[in-house]
C-alpha positions, 0 to 999 in steps of 0.5 A: 165804579171801581175804586182802587185806592183809599184816596179814591174812597175818601174823595167819592164818599159823601162825608169827605167829598161833599165837605170839599164841595161845601168849601168851594164857592162860585165867587172863586170864578173871578180868581179862576178867570185871572188864573187861566188868562195867564195860563192861556197866554202862550197857547193857540187854537184850543177848541176842546178841553177836559178836566181831570177832577173837575169837582163842581166846575169852578175851573170850567166855568172860568175857561168857558168865559175865556174860550166860549166856543170850545168843547168842554168835558169833565171827569169827577169821582163824586157823585154829588159834584157831578150833580152840580156839573150837570147844571152847566149847560156848556158841558158836553160830556161828564164822566162820573168815574174814577180817573183810573177807569176813564178811557180816552175815546177822543183827544182834547186840545187841552187836558188839565188838573188843578189841585188833583194830583196831590190827592192821587196815591203816589204809586198810581201817578204813572197811570194817571200821567199816561192818561193825561198824555194820551187824552191830550192832542196838544197841551197838558196843564198841571196846577198843583202844590209844588216840591222838588222832591216827593213829600207827604203832608197832613191833610186836615188831620188825615194821613196819606191824602195829600202829596207834593212833588214835581209833577210836571218834571216827572211828566217831562222825564217820562215823555220826551216829546213834551216841552215846557211852554210856561209856568207860574205861581198863584199866591194865597195872599194876592190882594185881588185874585188869590189862589191856594199857592198853586204852582202851574206848568203848561206843557205841549206836545211837540210831535 
């Protein structure tokens, strides 16, 4: 696996990638089911899904409850996380590699990220946008930390590891055939189905 940036090395490492895995818990799946039910409300005919940066598969587990007949794939840089993904028998393909190394050989109806773009080196975001766009046949979902202008945020005592910006807006500006279908916000103090203050944007290809 070739790693281009310090951010990739950070998340691929046993120390920090594995620490993130431990902070995730399968009891979050019910929260994710609620989250994705809202996201999917204005979609139709989703038969294939791929997640960029799937970690241990909590998002895919939720989507599989909502779209049980869809075909699922995952891209994940951390080897330990991929070991957990391998236990999910509904996954068709698992790519243990960097997003930058991933090559699209099959388009999917829904391509998405959830708190992944915030950890990408901003200098390489265009390359990730291109992969999201080229892999999608219909929808692109970005669920990230939003800010109207790019800003860096200290991540658990580390610099250069978390960046907020208008990811969806940049995708819309970059690709003229994308349109905004829906968007929303998930609040960390939701009494029933909390998320991590995530702003989500569902985009659709129009050509």
